[in-house]
N, C-alpha and C positions, 0 to 999 in steps of 0.2 A: 641736489633738490629734485632733479627730474626722476632720479632712481627712487627717492623717498616717495614721491607722488605716484609713481607707477606701482610700488608695493602697496601703498594705501588703497589704490583703485582695485586691488584684488581681494582686499579684506572681506568684502561682503560675500564673494564667491567662496572663499575659504571657510567663512563661517557657515555657509549654506552646505558646503561639502562635509562639515562636521557635524551637521544636524543629524540626530539619530532618525533612521528610517522608520516608517510605519510598522505596524505588527506584521509578523509572519503567521500566515494562516495555514493550518493543516486540515485537510479533508479527510475524513475517515470513511471508508466504504467497506461494509461488512460482507460476508459471503452468503452462499446459497442457503435459503431456509433459515437464516439468522435475523436478528434484529440489532438495532443500535446499542441495546444493552450489552451486547457481547464486547463492545469497545468501551465501556464505561471506565475501566481501569486505565486504559491507554489515554482516554480523553481526559481523565482527572490529572494524570501525571503530565501530559503535554501542557495543560492549562496552567499547572504549578509552575512549569518551566517557562512560562510567559508566552506561549503560542495562543493564538485565537483559534479555537478548534470548532470545526463544523462536523458533527457526527451524523452522517446521512442515514435515514431511517426508511429507505426505499423498500417496497414490497417485492421481494426477489422471485416470487413464485406465480406471478400473475401475467407475465409477458416474456416475449423473447428477449435476449440480451440487447439486441439493437434498440428496441424500444425502451428497455430499462435504462440504458445509457443516455438516450436522447432526453430523458425526463430528470433522472436522479442528478446527472452531473451539472446541467445548467442551474438546478435549484440549489445545489450545494455550493457551487461557485458564486452565485448571487448572494448567498449568506455570509461570505467572507467579508471582512471590513473593506470598504471602498478604498481605503488608503494602505491596504495590505502591500508590503514591500515584496514579498514573495508568497506563492501558493504551493505548498507541499502536498503530498498524498501519502497516506498509509492505507493499504488495503489488505483484505483477508480473502483467501481462496477466490471465488468467482469475482469479488469486488475488483481484483486485479484485471480480469478480463473486461469488465464494464469499462474500466479506465483505458485500456488498450483500444477497445472499440471506439471510445469517444475521441481519443487523441488522433486515431487514425483518420478522422474526418473533420476535426475541429482543432484550431490553435487555441491553447490555454495561455491567456496572458500572464506574464510574470511567474511562468512555470519554474518551480524550484526543484526540490528533490523528491524522489518517490521510493518508498520502501514497500515491496510486495511481500506479504506473508503467505507461503505455501500456495502460490497461484498455480493452477493447472494450465501452464502456458503451452503445453504440447497436448493438452486434453487429458482425459483421464480413462484408464482401462476399465475402471469400474462402470462407467457409462457405457462402454463398449459391451460389457457383459450383462448389465442390469437395466439399461435405459429403456428397453422396450417392455419391461414388466410394468403392469398397471400400478402397483404400489409406488414404484419409483416415479412415474409421471404424476401421480396424485400428490406425492410428497414435495417434489421438486419443481413442478410446472414446466412450461416450454423451455425456459432457459436451461434447466438441467439437462434436457435432452440435447442440447447444442455443445455439450462439453465432452464429446467423445474424441478419441484421437484423431479422427479425420473430420472433426467438426470445426466450429467457428474459430477457437483459439489458434489452431495450427495455420490458419489462413491470414492471420493478422499481420504478419511480417515483423521486423525488427522493432524493438522499443527504442525510445528516445534517450537522450543524454541523462546521466545522473539517476540511473535506476539500480537500486540494491534490492536483492532478493534473499529472504531467509526461508530456508526449508527445514521441515521437521523430519526426524529419523526415529521417532519412538512411536510405536503403534499400540493402540488400546483395542484393536479389532483384528485378531489373528485370521479370521475368515477373509476379510478384504485384503489382508496382506498376502494371502496366497495368490490372489489375482494380480495384485500390484507387483511390477517387476523391480528387483534390487531393493534398496533401502527405501522406506516409505513412512509416513506419519499416520497411517491408518486409513487415509482417504486419497492422498496424492503422493505419487513417488517423487524422490528427490530429483531424478532425472527429468521428469516433466515440468518441474519449476523453472528450469533453466530456458533461456530465450536468447536469441542473437541481439547484440547491442547492449546487453546488461552491463553495468559498471562493475558491480561485485556480487558475489554469491557466498552465502554462509549457510552451513548445515548445523543445526543444534538438535540435541537429544530431547525434543518435545513432541507433543501429539498435536494432531491437526485441529481438534476442536478447541483446545484451551491454549493454543500457541499465542495468541495475542495478549494473554493474561500473565504469561511467564515473566518474571522480573528481568531475567537476562535478555529475553527478546525485547522488552521495553527498553532496557539500557542500550542494546544494539540499534534500536529505531532512533533513539536520541543522538547516538554517536554519528549515525549516517546523515540525519537531518543537519547536524551541526557542522560536520566536517566532510561529507560525501564519502566516507569509508566506514567499514565496520572495524571492530576491535576484537580479533579472534581470541585473545586471552582473557577477555572480560568475564569476571566471575560474579556471583551473587554478592559477595562482600564489596567489590568495586562499585557495584551498581547502587547498593545502599549508601556507601560513602558519598557517591556522586549526587544522589538525590537528596542527601541531608546536608550538603554543604551550604 
């Protein structure tokens, strides 16, 4: 009798433990001189997969990275559901640097997994060569000038747990690729995307500008958000099958 009573006393706790958690929120952070529309396909896919998605539309060319991070991130986090079980991030290009800047100074409650797409984690040689030209500053603003190889990204230190990085290795800009060392996506070298502390790194034959819209990239993002790892052999047919299940 005593054993039966003891087991019954734990039933409410067991029921609570079996209760599905709240939604998982995914914050999307676009890159330099881009808009939230660049992430619409990713946003739609993640929403269909059951995530609560916040697609940040910060103005990337009006302020330095520190200021952009201090405004864009709190707004995006506040837009996640209050009962969100975890908060994930998917970033493109400079969006990853904004996130690194913010996390280096703030704790993100319920921080889940992060996928950075083509982040200039070690800065960009393009900024080294072109950053002082008037057209570059006009197009990219003060944040663009901070992305040199000896600029802000290189001073941010290691990343946190559960960060996966996808780099592109297909360039649509042969002029820029002459400046960039080694394999590159037309804007960022593969080597520059790597950073101390990352959990996983994957290189795919995609270009910088359209990387976030590539179906295989989207499939790899879903894989990392779900499992904390990429699937190196994932192909287009695998992605289509997964998304139509």
